[in-house]
N, C-alpha and C positions, 0 to 999 in steps of 0.2 A: 831923353826919352823915358816915359814913365814905364815902371816896372809892370809887367803883365801878371796878374793874378790868375793863374790857369785853374780851370775847372771843368768838369764834364759838361755843364750847361754852355760855358763859353765855347768849348770844342764843337758841340752839336750846332749852336746858332752859327758859328763861323762856317762850318761845313755846309749848312744850308745856304747861306749867302754865296758860297763858292759855287755850288751846284746850280743855283739860280743864275748866277752871272756867267759861269763858263762851261757848265754842263757836267754830266756825270764822269766824262773821261778825265776830267781836271781834278777829280777828288782823289788825290793821293796823300799819304801820311806827310810826305815831305812837303808838298805844295801847301797843304793845310797848315802845317807849322810855320811855313813862311808867311802866309797871310795873317797868322795870329801874331807872329813875331817872336816865335819861341823855337828852341831846339826841337828837332823831330823826336828824340828820345824822350823829351819831357812829356809827350802826349800819352806815352805808355804808362805813365803813373796814374792816369785817370780812365783810360780805355785800354782794353787788352788787344784789340784788333781793329782793323778797318771795318769789319762786319759790325762791330759794336758801335762804330761811328754811324754807319748807315742805319742801324736799328734805332739809334738815338735820334737821328734826323727825322725818320719816319714818325716816331712817337711825338716829336716836337711839332711836326706839320699837322698830325691828327688833333693835336691840342688846339688848333686853330678853329675847329668846328664849332659852331653854335648849336648845342644839342637842344632838342624839343623839351618843353616842360612835361613833367611826369604824367600830367593830366591832359595833355593834348590828345585829341582823337587819334586812334591807333594808325589809321590809314594816312592821316595828315603827318604824324610823326615819322612814318616811313618815307614819305615824300620829302619831308624836310631833311632827313639825314642823307638821303641821296643828292638833294640840291646842294648840301654843304659839301659833300664829297666832290661834286663837279666843280663848285666855285673854287675849292682849296686847290684842286688839281690844276685848274687853269691858271691859278696864280703861281704854281710851281711846276709847269709842264715838264721840266727835265727829270723830275722825280717820278713820273707816271710809269716808266719801265720798271722801277724798283717795286712800286706798289703792285704791279701785276705778278711780281715773283714772291713777295713776301706776305705771308698770312698775318693777321693782326697779332701784335705782340706788345707788351708794355701796357701800363695802365691806361693811358689816353686811348690807344688804339682799341683796347678791349672794352672801354666805356662806350665807344661807338657801336661795337658789336652788341654790347648789352642793350642799348637802345633799340636797335634793329630788331633783336629777338624779342624784346619786351613788347614792341608795337605788334608784331605778329601774333604773340600769345594773347595780348589784350583784344585783338581783333577776332579771337576765337579759334585761332590755329592750334591743333593739337601738337604735343611735343614732337611726334614723329614726323609731322609735315612741316613743322617750323624750320628745321635745318634745310631741307631742300628748297623751301620757299625763300629763305634768306640767300642761298646760293644762286637761286634764278634771278633774284633782283640785283644782287651784287654782280653777277655775270653782266647783265645788261648795263649797269652803271659804269663799271670798269671798262667793258668793251667799247661803249659809246664814247667815253671820256679819252680812252687811248687813241682811237681813230681821229677823234676831234683834235686832240693835241698834236697828233702826228701829222695832221693835214691830209689824211686819206679822203675825207669828204669835202675837200676844198672845192668851190665852184669850178665846174668843168666847162670849158669853152672850146667847143669842137672847131671853131675857126682858127684857134691858135695851135690845132694839132700838128700842122706841118713845121712849126718852129721847134717842136720837140721830137716828133717822129712822124713819118708819113701816115696819112689817114686816108683810107679808101672808104668813104661814107656808104658806098653800095654794099660794102661787106658788114656794116653795122648799123642796119636801118633803124633798129629801135633806139640806138644811141642818138642817132640824128633826130629822130622823132622826139626824144626826151631832152634834147639839148637845151631848150629854153628853161625848163624845170630843173636840170642839173646845174645850170649856171647860177642858181639862187639857192641859198640854204639858211634857213633860221634855226640854228642849232638849239637855242634855248626852247622854242616851241616844240621841236621834235623830240627833245628829251622829255618835256612834260607829257607829250602824247604817248611816248613809249612807257613811261611810268604808269600812266592811266590804263594803258593796255595790259601791262603785266598785273596791276593790281586788280583789274576786272577778272583776270584769270585766277589769282590767288583767292579771291573772294569765293570763288566756286569750290575752293578745297575746304571752306569753313563749314562744319556741320553737314547738313544735307539740304536738298532743295526745299524741305519742309521746316527745318529748324536749324538756327545758327546759335552756337554758345559763345557769349561774350565773357571773357575772364576779366574780373575787376580786381584791383589791388596792384601791389607792386611785385607780385610774382614771388616774394621771398617767403610768404606764408601760405601760398596756395591760392589765396584770394577767394572771393565768392564768385559763384558761376550763376549768371543770369540768363534765362532762356529769352530769346528775342524771335518774335514772329518774323518769318522771312517769306519773300516772294521768290521768283525765279532766280536761280543761281546764288542763292544765298543773300541776296540784297535785303537790307532791313526794310520792313513795312514802314512806309513814311508816316503812317498813323501811330506808330509806337515809338517812344523815345525821342519824340520831336522836341522836347523841352531843353532846358539848359544842360550842357554837358553831353548831349547825344552826340554819338560818333557819326562823322561824315562818311558815308558810303561811297564807293567809287561810282561815278556816272559813265555815260557813254564816252567813247574814245575822245579825248581832248576836252572834255567838259568837267568843270569844277563845281560841284553842286554846293 
């Protein structure tokens, strides 16, 4: 049997496979050591506690994100980072409860936060509103994905109710009415529509109904600030900035312009 060369990276990747295969409850230091093929105490030469392992796993998973290019239009960049979060979470559904509990930590996790904050700033959000805007979008994405991975919104079949619990349809007439619609769910489409709805709201936080401010640059030197003519709710005037590199503004719910 080949000798295992233990490292923090090996511990984190092994822990991720363990959680993916057996669930969070299977992640103990003893079981992790067994799966790697080393003594339990040898793990502590590389990680201090199980909590360090968990943080390492979350950082490792966050590193799977494909981040948007720095010059991607800001609302598109915000959409992309949320799509990447959903896709990564659905690949590792057993980790979702940990994501709900742990704020971003580690370089990779903070890099995704950096991209989200940068997108909001480049969209014209002032610093005081950027943090709550980020929290609003993150709450939607994490909440949606948590319920999706947990099966809360799985298709509802009223006809199967008696096999799980007695159902008196006269007591829940709206449920009976909506049964055909509750039996189907396109989670991807609804996630996209949810993002569009929130971005439509966030766009109204930018500037005023008369003027929106778009911050250019990487945010490290302050960047240049360019005034953009705006219509209602801070949407950019389609006659302005329609050339190459113009930011895509949020359209109606569910529409991608």
